[in-house]
C-alpha positions in Angstrom: 2.9 15.5 -16.6 -0.6 17.0 -17.1 -2.9 16.3 -20.0 -6.3 17.7 -20.8 -9.3 15.5 -21.1 -9.3 15.5 -24.9 -5.6 14.6 -25.1 -6.1 11.9 -22.5 -8.9 10.3 -24.6 -6.6 10.3 -27.6 -3.4 9.1 -25.9 -4.7 7.0 -23.0 -2.3 4.1 -23.8 0.8 6.3 -23.7 -0.4 8.0 -20.5 -0.9 4.7 -18.9 2.6 3.6 -19.9 4.1 6.7 -18.4 2.2 6.2 -15.1 3.4 2.5 -15.0 6.9 3.8 -15.5 6.6 5.9 -12.4 5.7 9.3 -13.9 3.0 11.4 -12.2 0.2 11.7 -14.8 -2.6 14.1 -14.1 -5.7 14.6 -16.3 -7.2 18.1 -16.2 -10.7 19.2 -17.1 -10.9 22.9 -18.3 -7.4 23.4 -17.1 -8.0 22.2 -13.5 -6.4 19.0 -12.3 -9.2 16.4 -12.0 -7.7 12.9 -11.6 -4.3 11.2 -11.3 -3.3 8.0 -13.0 -1.5 5.6 -10.7 -0.5 2.0 -11.4 -2.2 -0.8 -9.5 0.2 -2.6 -7.2 0.2 -6.3 -7.9 0.0 -8.4 -4.8 2.7 -10.9 -4.3 1.6 -14.4 -4.2 1.4 -15.6 -0.6 3.0 -18.9 0.1 1.6 -20.9 3.0 4.3 -21.9 5.4 7.0 -19.7 3.8 8.3 -18.7 7.3 8.2 -22.2 8.8 11.1 -22.8 11.2 12.2 -19.1 11.1 10.5 -18.2 14.4 10.5 -19.7 17.8 7.4 -19.5 20.0 8.5 -19.5 23.6 6.6 -21.5 26.2 4.2 -19.2 28.1 3.9 -16.6 25.3 0.1 -16.6 25.9 0.1 -16.7 29.7 -1.8 -14.2 31.9 1.5 -12.8 33.2 2.7 -12.0 29.7 -0.7 -10.4 28.9 -0.3 -8.2 32.0 3.2 -7.2 31.0 2.0 -6.1 27.6 -1.0 -4.3 29.1 1.3 -2.4 31.4 3.3 -1.2 28.4 0.2 0.5 26.9 -1.9 1.4 29.8 -0.7 4.2 32.2 -0.8 3.5 35.9 -3.7 5.2 37.6 
């Protein structure tokens, strides 16, 4: 939906509700699209330790040999 600046001033609450509901809301100035209303994503609360015991770290994961293997994956042989 597109609304002109005057309409947006008068109906901002309704336009915000439409944007929050997922509708594309564009505000135009002199008939030209100027800005788009988009809802702010709320960050989910991070819980420390939420993945505890879900991963296994193998011995030697940080060894020089492992580093070399990974480097070889991304660096071409010269």
